[in-house]
PDB file of the backbone (N, CA, C, O) and the ligand in Angstrom, with CONECT records:
HET     ZN  A 101       1
ATOM      1  N   MET A   1     -17.650 -26.649  61.131  1.00  0.00           N
ATOM      2  CA  MET A   1     -17.791 -27.530  62.298  1.00  0.00           C
ATOM      3  C   MET A   1     -17.971 -28.971  61.830  1.00  0.00           C
ATOM      4  O   MET A   1     -18.685 -29.236  60.863  1.00  0.00           O
ATOM      5  N   GLN A   2     -17.317 -29.895  62.525  1.00  0.00           N
ATOM      6  CA  GLN A   2     -17.469 -31.290  62.093  1.00  0.00           C
ATOM      7  C   GLN A   2     -18.769 -31.894  62.581  1.00  0.00           C
ATOM      8  O   GLN A   2     -19.522 -31.281  63.338  1.00  0.00           O
ATOM      9  N   LYS A   3     -19.009 -33.093  62.137  1.00  0.00           N
ATOM     10  CA  LYS A   3     -20.243 -33.797  62.474  1.00  0.00           C
ATOM     11  C   LYS A   3     -20.416 -33.870  63.992  1.00  0.00           C
ATOM     12  O   LYS A   3     -19.468 -34.209  64.701  1.00  0.00           O
ATOM     13  N   PRO A   4     -21.621 -33.556  64.506  1.00  0.00           N
ATOM     14  CA  PRO A   4     -21.818 -33.601  65.957  1.00  0.00           C
ATOM     15  C   PRO A   4     -21.670 -35.027  66.484  1.00  0.00           C
ATOM     16  O   PRO A   4     -22.096 -35.984  65.837  1.00  0.00           O
ATOM     17  N   THR A   5     -21.086 -35.155  67.622  1.00  0.00           N
ATOM     18  CA  THR A   5     -20.921 -36.473  68.231  1.00  0.00           C
ATOM     19  C   THR A   5     -22.232 -36.908  68.880  1.00  0.00           C
ATOM     20  O   THR A   5     -23.155 -36.107  69.025  1.00  0.00           O
ATOM     21  N   SER A   6     -22.306 -38.159  69.262  1.00  0.00           N
ATOM     22  CA  SER A   6     -23.531 -38.638  69.904  1.00  0.00           C
ATOM     23  C   SER A   6     -23.731 -37.967  71.256  1.00  0.00           C
ATOM     24  O   SER A   6     -24.856 -37.836  71.739  1.00  0.00           O
ATOM     25  N   LEU A   7     -22.617 -37.540  71.862  1.00  0.00           N
ATOM     26  CA  LEU A   7     -22.721 -36.828  73.131  1.00  0.00           C
ATOM     27  C   LEU A   7     -23.381 -35.472  72.926  1.00  0.00           C
ATOM     28  O   LEU A   7     -24.260 -35.075  73.691  1.00  0.00           O
ATOM     29  N   GLN A   8     -22.945 -34.765  71.881  1.00  0.00           N
ATOM     30  CA  GLN A   8     -23.566 -33.468  71.581  1.00  0.00           C
ATOM     31  C   GLN A   8     -25.033 -33.653  71.254  1.00  0.00           C
ATOM     32  O   GLN A   8     -25.872 -32.831  71.622  1.00  0.00           O
ATOM     33  N   ARG A   9     -25.336 -34.734  70.562  1.00  0.00           N
ATOM     34  CA  ARG A   9     -26.715 -35.021  70.189  1.00  0.00           C
ATOM     35  C   ARG A   9     -27.576 -35.241  71.432  1.00  0.00           C
ATOM     36  O   ARG A   9     -28.693 -34.732  71.520  1.00  0.00           O
ATOM     37  N   ALA A  10     -27.051 -35.997  72.382  1.00  0.00           N
ATOM     38  CA  ALA A  10     -27.782 -36.257  73.626  1.00  0.00           C
ATOM     39  C   ALA A  10     -27.993 -34.960  74.402  1.00  0.00           C
ATOM     40  O   ALA A  10     -29.045 -34.737  75.001  1.00  0.00           O
ATOM     41  N   GLU A  11     -26.966 -34.112  74.377  1.00  0.00           N
ATOM     42  CA  GLU A  11     -27.037 -32.826  75.064  1.00  0.00           C
ATOM     43  C   GLU A  11     -28.139 -31.952  74.453  1.00  0.00           C
ATOM     44  O   GLU A  11     -28.914 -31.316  75.168  1.00  0.00           O
ATOM     45  N   ILE A  12     -28.189 -31.937  73.144  1.00  0.00           N
ATOM     46  CA  ILE A  12     -29.185 -31.128  72.439  1.00  0.00           C
ATOM     47  C   ILE A  12     -30.585 -31.676  72.682  1.00  0.00           C
ATOM     48  O   ILE A  12     -31.535 -30.913  72.862  1.00  0.00           O
ATOM     49  N   GLU A  13     -30.708 -32.994  72.685  1.00  0.00           N
ATOM     50  CA  GLU A  13     -32.013 -33.596  72.944  1.00  0.00           C
ATOM     51  C   GLU A  13     -32.488 -33.245  74.353  1.00  0.00           C
ATOM     52  O   GLU A  13     -33.673 -32.995  74.570  1.00  0.00           O
ATOM     53  N   GLN A  14     -31.570 -33.229  75.293  1.00  0.00           N
ATOM     54  CA  GLN A  14     -31.931 -32.856  76.666  1.00  0.00           C
ATOM     55  C   GLN A  14     -32.391 -31.398  76.729  1.00  0.00           C
ATOM     56  O   GLN A  14     -33.355 -31.064  77.417  1.00  0.00           O
ATOM     57  N   LYS A  15     -31.683 -30.548  76.002  1.00  0.00           N
ATOM     58  CA  LYS A  15     -32.081 -29.131  75.963  1.00  0.00           C
ATOM     59  C   LYS A  15     -33.474 -28.968  75.390  1.00  0.00           C
ATOM     60  O   LYS A  15     -34.262 -28.154  75.871  1.00  0.00           O
ATOM     61  N   LEU A  16     -33.774 -29.745  74.361  1.00  0.00           N
ATOM     62  CA  LEU A  16     -35.120 -29.697  73.773  1.00  0.00           C
ATOM     63  C   LEU A  16     -36.154 -30.081  74.818  1.00  0.00           C
ATOM     64  O   LEU A  16     -37.188 -29.426  74.951  1.00  0.00           O
ATOM     65  N   ARG A  17     -35.872 -31.137  75.555  1.00  0.00           N
ATOM     66  CA  ARG A  17     -36.811 -31.608  76.577  1.00  0.00           C
ATOM     67  C   ARG A  17     -36.955 -30.581  77.701  1.00  0.00           C
ATOM     68  O   ARG A  17     -38.028 -30.437  78.288  1.00  0.00           O
ATOM     69  N   ASP A  18     -35.861 -29.867  77.995  1.00  0.00           N
ATOM     70  CA  ASP A  18     -35.891 -28.847  79.051  1.00  0.00           C
ATOM     71  C   ASP A  18     -36.395 -27.498  78.532  1.00  0.00           C
ATOM     72  O   ASP A  18     -36.550 -26.548  79.299  1.00  0.00           O
ATOM     73  N   CYS A  19     -36.647 -27.423  77.229  1.00  0.00           N
ATOM     74  CA  CYS A  19     -37.074 -26.167  76.591  1.00  0.00           C
ATOM     75  C   CYS A  19     -36.031 -25.071  76.711  1.00  0.00           C
ATOM     76  O   CYS A  19     -36.375 -23.902  76.885  1.00  0.00           O
ATOM     77  N   THR A  20     -34.780 -25.432  76.620  1.00  0.00           N
ATOM     78  CA  THR A  20     -33.733 -24.418  76.719  1.00  0.00           C
ATOM     79  C   THR A  20     -32.904 -24.319  75.442  1.00  0.00           C
ATOM     80  O   THR A  20     -31.864 -23.661  75.423  1.00  0.00           O
ATOM     81  N   LEU A  21     -33.361 -24.966  74.387  1.00  0.00           N
ATOM     82  CA  LEU A  21     -32.633 -24.835  73.125  1.00  0.00           C
ATOM     83  C   LEU A  21     -33.190 -23.637  72.369  1.00  0.00           C
ATOM     84  O   LEU A  21     -34.347 -23.631  71.951  1.00  0.00           O
ATOM     85  N   GLU A  22     -32.357 -22.637  72.203  1.00  0.00           N
ATOM     86  CA  GLU A  22     -32.807 -21.396  71.598  1.00  0.00           C
ATOM     87  C   GLU A  22     -33.218 -21.594  70.139  1.00  0.00           C
ATOM     88  O   GLU A  22     -32.474 -22.159  69.337  1.00  0.00           O
ATOM     89  N   GLY A  23     -34.422 -21.116  69.818  1.00  0.00           N
ATOM     90  CA  GLY A  23     -34.858 -21.135  68.424  1.00  0.00           C
ATOM     91  C   GLY A  23     -35.637 -22.370  68.010  1.00  0.00           C
ATOM     92  O   GLY A  23     -36.153 -22.435  66.895  1.00  0.00           O
ATOM     93  N   TYR A  24     -35.726 -23.361  68.911  1.00  0.00           N
ATOM     94  CA  TYR A  24     -36.453 -24.585  68.564  1.00  0.00           C
ATOM     95  C   TYR A  24     -37.297 -25.073  69.738  1.00  0.00           C
ATOM     96  O   TYR A  24     -36.915 -24.927  70.899  1.00  0.00           O
ATOM     97  N   ILE A  25     -38.448 -25.653  69.413  1.00  0.00           N
ATOM     98  CA  ILE A  25     -39.297 -26.242  70.446  1.00  0.00           C
ATOM     99  C   ILE A  25     -39.785 -27.617  69.976  1.00  0.00           C
ATOM    100  O   ILE A  25     -39.628 -27.970  68.807  1.00  0.00           O
ATOM    101  N   THR A  26     -40.369 -28.378  70.884  1.00  0.00           N
ATOM    102  CA  THR A  26     -40.971 -29.648  70.483  1.00  0.00           C
ATOM    103  C   THR A  26     -42.491 -29.516  70.551  1.00  0.00           C
ATOM    104  O   THR A  26     -43.018 -28.645  71.243  1.00  0.00           O
ATOM    105  N   GLY A  27     -43.175 -30.374  69.838  1.00  0.00           N
ATOM    106  CA  GLY A  27     -44.628 -30.387  69.878  1.00  0.00           C
ATOM    107  C   GLY A  27     -45.176 -31.675  69.310  1.00  0.00           C
ATOM    108  O   GLY A  27     -44.518 -32.365  68.531  1.00  0.00           O
ATOM    109  N   MET A  28     -46.411 -31.990  69.720  1.00  0.00           N
ATOM    110  CA  MET A  28     -47.063 -33.180  69.190  1.00  0.00           C
ATOM    111  C   MET A  28     -48.355 -32.802  68.500  1.00  0.00           C
ATOM    112  O   MET A  28     -49.104 -31.942  68.963  1.00  0.00           O
ATOM    113  N   ASP A  29     -48.597 -33.456  67.392  1.00  0.00           N
ATOM    114  CA  ASP A  29     -49.746 -33.165  66.538  1.00  0.00           C
ATOM    115  C   ASP A  29     -51.069 -33.263  67.305  1.00  0.00           C
ATOM    116  O   ASP A  29     -51.422 -34.320  67.828  1.00  0.00           O
ATOM    117  N   ARG A  30     -51.775 -32.165  67.360  1.00  0.00           N
ATOM    118  CA  ARG A  30     -53.014 -32.083  68.108  1.00  0.00           C
ATOM    119  C   ARG A  30     -54.185 -32.762  67.378  1.00  0.00           C
ATOM    120  O   ARG A  30     -55.199 -33.101  67.989  1.00  0.00           O
ATOM    121  N   SER A  31     -54.029 -32.949  66.089  1.00  0.00           N
ATOM    122  CA  SER A  31     -55.140 -33.506  65.304  1.00  0.00           C
ATOM    123  C   SER A  31     -55.269 -35.019  65.464  1.00  0.00           C
ATOM    124  O   SER A  31     -56.268 -35.606  65.048  1.00  0.00           O
ATOM    125  N   LYS A  32     -54.265 -35.647  66.063  1.00  0.00           N
ATOM    126  CA  LYS A  32     -54.310 -37.095  66.222  1.00  0.00           C
ATOM    127  C   LYS A  32     -54.882 -37.456  67.588  1.00  0.00           C
ATOM    128  O   LYS A  32     -54.624 -36.767  68.575  1.00  0.00           O
ATOM    129  N   ASP A  33     -55.648 -38.522  67.644  1.00  0.00           N
ATOM    130  CA  ASP A  33     -56.195 -38.904  68.941  1.00  0.00           C
ATOM    131  C   ASP A  33     -55.447 -40.087  69.548  1.00  0.00           C
ATOM    132  O   ASP A  33     -55.866 -40.647  70.562  1.00  0.00           O
ATOM    133  N   TRP A  34     -54.340 -40.458  68.917  1.00  0.00           N
ATOM    134  CA  TRP A  34     -53.554 -41.544  69.498  1.00  0.00           C
ATOM    135  C   TRP A  34     -52.173 -41.017  69.907  1.00  0.00           C
ATOM    136  O   TRP A  34     -51.137 -41.592  69.572  1.00  0.00           O
ATOM    137  N   LEU A  35     -52.200 -39.906  70.641  1.00  0.00           N
ATOM    138  CA  LEU A  35     -50.966 -39.201  70.986  1.00  0.00           C
ATOM    139  C   LEU A  35     -49.880 -40.094  71.571  1.00  0.00           C
ATOM    140  O   LEU A  35     -48.695 -39.892  71.305  1.00  0.00           O
ATOM    141  N   ASP A  36     -50.273 -41.061  72.350  1.00  0.00           N
ATOM    142  CA  ASP A  36     -49.278 -41.910  73.007  1.00  0.00           C
ATOM    143  C   ASP A  36     -48.379 -42.646  72.039  1.00  0.00           C
ATOM    144  O   ASP A  36     -47.248 -43.003  72.368  1.00  0.00           O
ATOM    145  N   SER A  37     -48.891 -42.868  70.845  1.00  0.00           N
ATOM    146  CA  SER A  37     -48.105 -43.646  69.894  1.00  0.00           C
ATOM    147  C   SER A  37     -47.327 -42.765  68.925  1.00  0.00           C
ATOM    148  O   SER A  37     -46.674 -43.267  68.010  1.00  0.00           O
ATOM    149  N   LEU A  38     -47.395 -41.455  69.127  1.00  0.00           N
ATOM    150  CA  LEU A  38     -46.729 -40.542  68.202  1.00  0.00           C
ATOM    151  C   LEU A  38     -45.386 -40.070  68.721  1.00  0.00           C
ATOM    152  O   LEU A  38     -45.154 -39.988  69.927  1.00  0.00           O
ATOM    153  N   SER A  39     -44.505 -39.763  67.778  1.00  0.00           N
ATOM    154  CA  SER A  39     -43.273 -39.089  68.143  1.00  0.00           C
ATOM    155  C   SER A  39     -43.543 -37.586  68.163  1.00  0.00           C
ATOM    156  O   SER A  39     -44.422 -37.086  67.461  1.00  0.00           O
ATOM    157  N   ALA A  40     -42.776 -36.890  68.974  1.00  0.00           N
ATOM    158  CA  ALA A  40     -42.846 -35.427  68.954  1.00  0.00           C
ATOM    159  C   ALA A  40     -41.997 -34.926  67.788  1.00  0.00           C
ATOM    160  O   ALA A  40     -41.010 -35.561  67.417  1.00  0.00           O
ATOM    161  N   HIS A  41     -42.374 -33.810  67.224  1.00  0.00           N
ATOM    162  CA  HIS A  41     -41.571 -33.204  66.165  1.00  0.00           C
ATOM    163  C   HIS A  41     -40.922 -31.930  66.694  1.00  0.00           C
ATOM    164  O   HIS A  41     -41.293 -31.403  67.743  1.00  0.00           O
ATOM    165  N   ILE A  42     -39.956 -31.462  65.941  1.00  0.00           N
ATOM    166  CA  ILE A  42     -39.245 -30.239  66.339  1.00  0.00           C
ATOM    167  C   ILE A  42     -39.711 -29.098  65.439  1.00  0.00           C
ATOM    168  O   ILE A  42     -39.812 -29.250  64.222  1.00  0.00           O
ATOM    169  N   TYR A  43     -39.990 -27.961  66.059  1.00  0.00           N
ATOM    170  CA  TYR A  43     -40.457 -26.783  65.325  1.00  0.00           C
ATOM    171  C   TYR A  43     -39.495 -25.632  65.550  1.00  0.00           C
ATOM    172  O   TYR A  43     -39.027 -25.400  66.665  1.00  0.00           O
ATOM    173  N   ALA A  44     -39.209 -24.915  64.468  1.00  0.00           N
ATOM    174  CA  ALA A  44     -38.386 -23.714  64.596  1.00  0.00           C
ATOM    175  C   ALA A  44     -39.250 -22.615  65.177  1.00  0.00           C
ATOM    176  O   ALA A  44     -40.450 -22.559  64.909  1.00  0.00           O
ATOM    177  N   GLY A  45     -38.659 -21.747  65.964  1.00  0.00           N
ATOM    178  CA  GLY A  45     -39.392 -20.632  66.551  1.00  0.00           C
ATOM    179  C   GLY A  45     -39.455 -20.758  68.065  1.00  0.00           C
ATOM    180  O   GLY A  45     -38.634 -21.433  68.686  1.00  0.00           O
ATOM    181  N   THR A  46     -40.446 -20.096  68.641  1.00  0.00           N
ATOM    182  CA  THR A  46     -40.619 -20.088  70.086  1.00  0.00           C
ATOM    183  C   THR A  46     -42.001 -20.622  70.440  1.00  0.00           C
ATOM    184  O   THR A  46     -42.831 -20.830  69.555  1.00  0.00           O
ATOM    185  N   PHE A  47     -42.254 -20.842  71.716  1.00  0.00           N
ATOM    186  CA  PHE A  47     -43.572 -21.324  72.122  1.00  0.00           C
ATOM    187  C   PHE A  47     -44.662 -20.323  71.760  1.00  0.00           C
ATOM    188  O   PHE A  47     -45.784 -20.709  71.432  1.00  0.00           O
ATOM    189  N   ASP A  48     -44.331 -19.046  71.818  1.00  0.00           N
ATOM    190  CA  ASP A  48     -45.306 -18.015  71.446  1.00  0.00           C
ATOM    191  C   ASP A  48     -45.519 -17.955  69.944  1.00  0.00           C
ATOM    192  O   ASP A  48     -46.610 -17.633  69.473  1.00  0.00           O
ATOM    193  N   ALA A  49     -44.489 -18.262  69.209  1.00  0.00           N
ATOM    194  CA  ALA A  49     -44.571 -18.141  67.751  1.00  0.00           C
ATOM    195  C   ALA A  49     -43.790 -19.239  67.036  1.00  0.00           C
ATOM    196  O   ALA A  49     -42.721 -18.990  66.479  1.00  0.00           O
ATOM    197  N   PRO A  50     -44.337 -20.461  67.058  1.00  0.00           N
ATOM    198  CA  PRO A  50     -43.680 -21.527  66.307  1.00  0.00           C
ATOM    199  C   PRO A  50     -43.812 -21.244  64.811  1.00  0.00           C
ATOM    200  O   PRO A  50     -44.856 -20.777  64.357  1.00  0.00           O
ATOM    201  N   GLU A  51     -42.765 -21.524  64.052  1.00  0.00           N
ATOM    202  CA  GLU A  51     -42.787 -21.136  62.640  1.00  0.00           C
ATOM    203  C   GLU A  51     -43.074 -22.299  61.693  1.00  0.00           C
ATOM    204  O   GLU A  51     -44.004 -22.241  60.889  1.00  0.00           O
ATOM    205  N   TYR A  52     -42.281 -23.336  61.794  1.00  0.00           N
ATOM    206  CA  TYR A  52     -42.483 -24.474  60.895  1.00  0.00           C
ATOM    207  C   TYR A  52     -41.832 -25.717  61.499  1.00  0.00           C
ATOM    208  O   TYR A  52     -40.904 -25.631  62.303  1.00  0.00           O
ATOM    209  N   GLY A  53     -42.345 -26.870  61.086  1.00  0.00           N
ATOM    210  CA  GLY A  53     -41.783 -28.126  61.547  1.00  0.00           C
ATOM    211  C   GLY A  53     -40.611 -28.525  60.683  1.00  0.00           C
ATOM    212  O   GLY A  53     -40.517 -28.121  59.524  1.00  0.00           O
ATOM    213  N   LEU A  54     -39.709 -29.325  61.250  1.00  0.00           N
ATOM    214  CA  LEU A  54     -38.488 -29.673  60.520  1.00  0.00           C
ATOM    215  C   LEU A  54     -38.658 -30.848  59.562  1.00  0.00           C
ATOM    216  O   LEU A  54     -37.842 -31.014  58.655  1.00  0.00           O
ATOM    217  N   CYS A  55     -39.686 -31.661  59.736  1.00  0.00           N
ATOM    218  CA  CYS A  55     -39.886 -32.755  58.773  1.00  0.00           C
ATOM    219  C   CYS A  55     -41.294 -32.687  58.203  1.00  0.00           C
ATOM    220  O   CYS A  55     -42.159 -31.993  58.737  1.00  0.00           O
ATOM    221  N   LYS A  56     -41.512 -33.407  57.122  1.00  0.00           N
ATOM    222  CA  LYS A  56     -42.814 -33.372  56.440  1.00  0.00           C
ATOM    223  C   LYS A  56     -43.955 -33.802  57.350  1.00  0.00           C
ATOM    224  O   LYS A  56     -45.053 -33.249  57.287  1.00  0.00           O
ATOM    225  N   ARG A  57     -43.693 -34.780  58.186  1.00  0.00           N
ATOM    226  CA  ARG A  57     -44.762 -35.320  59.020  1.00  0.00           C
ATOM    227  C   ARG A  57     -45.173 -34.366  60.139  1.00  0.00           C
ATOM    228  O   ARG A  57     -46.193 -34.577  60.796  1.00  0.00           O
ATOM    229  N   SER A  58     -44.391 -33.330  60.353  1.00  0.00           N
ATOM    230  CA  SER A  58     -44.707 -32.391  61.429  1.00  0.00           C
ATOM    231  C   SER A  58     -45.734 -31.345  60.986  1.00  0.00           C
ATOM    232  O   SER A  58     -46.261 -30.602  61.813  1.00  0.00           O
ATOM    233  N   MET A  59     -46.019 -31.288  59.674  1.00  0.00           N
ATOM    234  CA  MET A  59     -46.954 -30.303  59.149  1.00  0.00           C
ATOM    235  C   MET A  59     -48.117 -31.044  58.494  1.00  0.00           C
ATOM    236  O   MET A  59     -47.971 -32.192  58.076  1.00  0.00           O
ATOM    237  N   ASP A  60     -49.288 -30.374  58.406  1.00  0.00           N
ATOM    238  CA  ASP A  60     -50.375 -31.011  57.670  1.00  0.00           C
ATOM    239  C   ASP A  60     -50.230 -30.698  56.184  1.00  0.00           C
ATOM    240  O   ASP A  60     -49.319 -29.974  55.780  1.00  0.00           O
ATOM    241  N   SER A  61     -51.137 -31.250  55.371  1.00  0.00           N
ATOM    242  CA  SER A  61     -50.963 -31.133  53.918  1.00  0.00           C
ATOM    243  C   SER A  61     -51.055 -29.690  53.431  1.00  0.00           C
ATOM    244  O   SER A  61     -50.526 -29.362  52.369  1.00  0.00           O
ATOM    245  N   GLY A  62     -51.721 -28.826  54.198  1.00  0.00           N
ATOM    246  CA  GLY A  62     -51.814 -27.427  53.812  1.00  0.00           C
ATOM    247  C   GLY A  62     -50.634 -26.595  54.284  1.00  0.00           C
ATOM    248  O   GLY A  62     -50.594 -25.385  54.063  1.00  0.00           O
ATOM    249  N   GLY A  63     -49.675 -27.241  54.934  1.00  0.00           N
ATOM    250  CA  GLY A  63     -48.497 -26.526  55.406  1.00  0.00           C
ATOM    251  C   GLY A  63     -48.680 -25.921  56.786  1.00  0.00           C
ATOM    252  O   GLY A  63     -47.816 -25.189  57.269  1.00  0.00           O
ATOM    253  N   GLY A  64     -49.809 -26.226  57.425  1.00  0.00           N
ATOM    254  CA  GLY A  64     -50.036 -25.712  58.768  1.00  0.00           C
ATOM    255  C   GLY A  64     -49.798 -26.802  59.799  1.00  0.00           C
ATOM    256  O   GLY A  64     -49.435 -27.928  59.461  1.00  0.00           O
ATOM    257  N   PHE A  65     -50.004 -26.456  61.042  1.00  0.00           N
ATOM    258  CA  PHE A  65     -49.883 -27.458  62.097  1.00  0.00           C
ATOM    259  C   PHE A  65     -50.609 -26.978  63.332  1.00  0.00           C
ATOM    260  O   PHE A  65     -50.773 -25.776  63.541  1.00  0.00           O
ATOM    261  N   SER A  66     -51.041 -27.919  64.147  1.00  0.00           N
ATOM    262  CA  SER A  66     -51.655 -27.615  65.426  1.00  0.00           C
ATOM    263  C   SER A  66     -51.029 -28.575  66.416  1.00  0.00           C
ATOM    264  O   SER A  66     -51.206 -29.788  66.303  1.00  0.00           O
ATOM    265  N   ILE A  67     -50.309 -28.053  67.373  1.00  0.00           N
ATOM    266  CA  ILE A  67     -49.501 -28.932  68.230  1.00  0.00           C
ATOM    267  C   ILE A  67     -49.736 -28.671  69.711  1.00  0.00           C
ATOM    268  O   ILE A  67     -50.103 -27.573  70.129  1.00  0.00           O
ATOM    269  N   PHE A  68     -49.509 -29.722  70.480  1.00  0.00           N
ATOM    270  CA  PHE A  68     -49.359 -29.571  71.917  1.00  0.00           C
ATOM    271  C   PHE A  68     -47.898 -29.216  72.128  1.00  0.00           C
ATOM    272  O   PHE A  68     -47.020 -30.043  71.884  1.00  0.00           O
ATOM    273  N   ARG A  69     -47.630 -28.022  72.568  1.00  0.00           N
ATOM    274  CA  ARG A  69     -46.246 -27.558  72.679  1.00  0.00           C
ATOM    275  C   ARG A  69     -45.548 -28.161  73.886  1.00  0.00           C
ATOM    276  O   ARG A  69     -46.166 -28.486  74.900  1.00  0.00           O
ATOM    277  N   ASN A  70     -44.257 -28.294  73.739  1.00  0.00           N
ATOM    278  CA  ASN A  70     -43.440 -28.846  74.817  1.00  0.00           C
ATOM    279  C   ASN A  70     -43.975 -30.184  75.297  1.00  0.00           C
ATOM    280  O   ASN A  70     -44.267 -30.361  76.480  1.00  0.00           O
ATOM    281  N   ASN A  71     -44.098 -31.098  74.392  1.00  0.00           N
ATOM    282  CA  ASN A  71     -44.593 -32.416  74.747  1.00  0.00           C
ATOM    283  C   ASN A  71     -43.844 -33.417  73.902  1.00  0.00           C
ATOM    284  O   ASN A  71     -43.911 -33.356  72.675  1.00  0.00           O
ATOM    285  N   VAL A  72     -43.135 -34.333  74.521  1.00  0.00           N
ATOM    286  CA  VAL A  72     -42.412 -35.322  73.727  1.00  0.00           C
ATOM    287  C   VAL A  72     -43.049 -36.699  73.821  1.00  0.00           C
ATOM    288  O   VAL A  72     -42.632 -37.620  73.119  1.00  0.00           O
ATOM    289  N   GLY A  73     -44.057 -36.854  74.681  1.00  0.00           N
ATOM    290  CA  GLY A  73     -44.767 -38.133  74.737  1.00  0.00           C
ATOM    291  C   GLY A  73     -43.890 -39.293  75.147  1.00  0.00           C
ATOM    292  O   GLY A  73     -42.790 -39.111  75.668  1.00  0.00           O
ATOM    293  N   ARG A  74     -44.389 -40.474  74.906  1.00  0.00           N
ATOM    294  CA  ARG A  74     -43.648 -41.680  75.295  1.00  0.00           C
ATOM    295  C   ARG A  74     -42.637 -42.103  74.257  1.00  0.00           C
ATOM    296  O   ARG A  74     -41.674 -42.812  74.552  1.00  0.00           O
ATOM    297  N   LYS A  75     -42.872 -41.656  73.031  1.00  0.00           N
ATOM    298  CA  LYS A  75     -42.030 -42.140  71.936  1.00  0.00           C
ATOM    299  C   LYS A  75     -40.818 -41.256  71.675  1.00  0.00           C
ATOM    300  O   LYS A  75     -39.982 -41.577  70.830  1.00  0.00           O
ATOM    301  N   GLY A  76     -40.722 -40.147  72.397  1.00  0.00           N
ATOM    302  CA  GLY A  76     -39.562 -39.295  72.218  1.00  0.00           C
ATOM    303  C   GLY A  76     -39.648 -38.428  70.967  1.00  0.00           C
ATOM    304  O   GLY A  76     -40.724 -38.194  70.416  1.00  0.00           O
ATOM    305  N   ILE A  77     -38.491 -37.967  70.543  1.00  0.00           N
ATOM    306  CA  ILE A  77     -38.441 -36.981  69.469  1.00  0.00           C
ATOM    307  C   ILE A  77     -38.185 -37.659  68.121  1.00  0.00           C
ATOM    308  O   ILE A  77     -37.347 -38.554  68.006  1.00  0.00           O
ATOM    309  N   CYS A  78     -38.914 -37.218  67.123  1.00  0.00           N
ATOM    310  CA  CYS A  78     -38.810 -37.736  65.753  1.00  0.00           C
ATOM    311  C   CYS A  78     -37.351 -37.742  65.276  1.00  0.00           C
ATOM    312  O   CYS A  78     -36.648 -36.739  65.398  1.00  0.00           O
ATOM    313  N   LYS A  79     -36.913 -38.862  64.742  1.00  0.00           N
ATOM    314  CA  LYS A  79     -35.506 -38.998  64.349  1.00  0.00           C
ATOM    315  C   LYS A  79     -35.154 -38.146  63.137  1.00  0.00           C
ATOM    316  O   LYS A  79     -34.029 -37.666  63.000  1.00  0.00           O
ATOM    317  N   ILE A  80     -36.139 -37.968  62.259  1.00  0.00           N
ATOM    318  CA  ILE A  80     -35.886 -37.151  61.063  1.00  0.00           C
ATOM    319  C   ILE A  80     -35.699 -35.692  61.461  1.00  0.00           C
ATOM    320  O   ILE A  80     -34.784 -35.019  60.985  1.00  0.00           O
ATOM    321  N   CYS A  81     -36.575 -35.210  62.341  1.00  0.00           N
ATOM    322  CA  CYS A  81     -36.443 -33.846  62.854  1.00  0.00           C
ATOM    323  C   CYS A  81     -35.104 -33.663  63.559  1.00  0.00           C
ATOM    324  O   CYS A  81     -34.434 -32.644  63.396  1.00  0.00           O
ATOM    325  N   MET A  82     -34.732 -34.657  64.337  1.00  0.00           N
ATOM    326  CA  MET A  82     -33.489 -34.592  65.107  1.00  0.00           C
ATOM    327  C   MET A  82     -32.284 -34.490  64.167  1.00  0.00           C
ATOM    328  O   MET A  82     -31.357 -33.715  64.401  1.00  0.00           O
ATOM    329  N   ARG A  83     -32.321 -35.282  63.110  1.00  0.00           N
ATOM    330  CA  ARG A  83     -31.222 -35.272  62.143  1.00  0.00           C
ATOM    331  C   ARG A  83     -31.132 -33.906  61.469  1.00  0.00           C
ATOM    332  O   ARG A  83     -30.049 -33.345  61.301  1.00  0.00           O
ATOM    333  N   LYS A  84     -32.295 -33.388  61.090  1.00  0.00           N
ATOM    334  CA  LYS A  84     -32.337 -32.084  60.429  1.00  0.00           C
ATOM    335  C   LYS A  84     -31.838 -30.992  61.374  1.00  0.00           C
ATOM    336  O   LYS A  84     -31.108 -30.090  60.962  1.00  0.00           O
ATOM    337  N   LEU A  85     -32.235 -31.080  62.633  1.00  0.00           N
ATOM    338  CA  LEU A  85     -31.802 -30.089  63.620  1.00  0.00           C
ATOM    339  C   LEU A  85     -30.282 -30.113  63.777  1.00  0.00           C
ATOM    340  O   LEU A  85     -29.641 -29.063  63.817  1.00  0.00           O
ATOM    341  N   MET A  86     -29.709 -31.316  63.865  1.00  0.00           N
ATOM    342  CA  MET A  86     -28.264 -31.427  64.015  1.00  0.00           C
ATOM    343  C   MET A  86     -27.560 -30.794  62.817  1.00  0.00           C
ATOM    344  O   MET A  86     -26.525 -30.142  62.954  1.00  0.00           O
ATOM    345  N   ARG A  87     -28.145 -31.001  61.646  1.00  0.00           N
ATOM    346  CA  ARG A  87     -27.575 -30.428  60.438  1.00  0.00           C
ATOM    347  C   ARG A  87     -27.659 -28.898  60.494  1.00  0.00           C
ATOM    348  O   ARG A  87     -26.693 -28.203  60.177  1.00  0.00           O
ATOM    349  N   ASN A  88     -28.826 -28.383  60.900  1.00  0.00           N
ATOM    350  CA  ASN A  88     -28.999 -26.927  60.999  1.00  0.00           C
ATOM    351  C   ASN A  88     -27.996 -26.321  61.980  1.00  0.00           C
ATOM    352  O   ASN A  88     -27.376 -25.295  61.703  1.00  0.00           O
ATOM    353  N   LEU A  89     -27.852 -26.978  63.129  1.00  0.00           N
ATOM    354  CA  LEU A  89     -26.988 -26.423  64.171  1.00  0.00           C
ATOM    355  C   LEU A  89     -25.532 -26.455  63.759  1.00  0.00           C
ATOM    356  O   LEU A  89     -24.767 -25.554  64.106  1.00  0.00           O
ATOM    357  N   SER A  90     -25.136 -27.490  63.017  1.00  0.00           N
ATOM    358  CA  SER A  90     -23.729 -27.593  62.661  1.00  0.00           C
ATOM    359  C   SER A  90     -23.373 -26.751  61.443  1.00  0.00           C
ATOM    360  O   SER A  90     -22.196 -26.602  61.115  1.00  0.00           O
ATOM    361  N   SER A  91     -24.385 -26.195  60.766  1.00  0.00           N
ATOM    362  CA  SER A  91     -24.071 -25.352  59.620  1.00  0.00           C
ATOM    363  C   SER A  91     -23.978 -23.881  60.001  1.00  0.00           C
ATOM    364  O   SER A  91     -23.711 -23.034  59.149  1.00  0.00           O
ATOM    365  N   ASN A  92     -24.198 -23.572  61.282  1.00  0.00           N
ATOM    366  CA  ASN A  92     -24.091 -22.173  61.738  1.00  0.00           C
ATOM    367  C   ASN A  92     -22.646 -21.754  61.917  1.00  0.00           C
ATOM    368  O   ASN A  92     -22.376 -20.614  62.295  1.00  0.00           O
TER     369      ASN A  92
HETATM  370 ZN    ZN A 101     -40.381 -34.965  62.577  1.00  0.00          ZN2+
END
């Protein structure tokens, strides 16, 4: 599959916001108290069982995470996670 277009990217971002993208969810780091200024990260898995974040900043130093699920905040979705997601989806 060739590189996703910006239209496909917008479509996927909308699905993330609607929680209809299979296999991935969004979440915001629960350990921070300045949530409004944070980007949401993308996590593989489901709301019941999120598995791992797609970028380094989505996990804590021990490899764990505590997130507010399905929350993209004011800053939207992390660009690094988004790039990684597009790569994952286009390699299927
Ligand atoms: Zn991220």
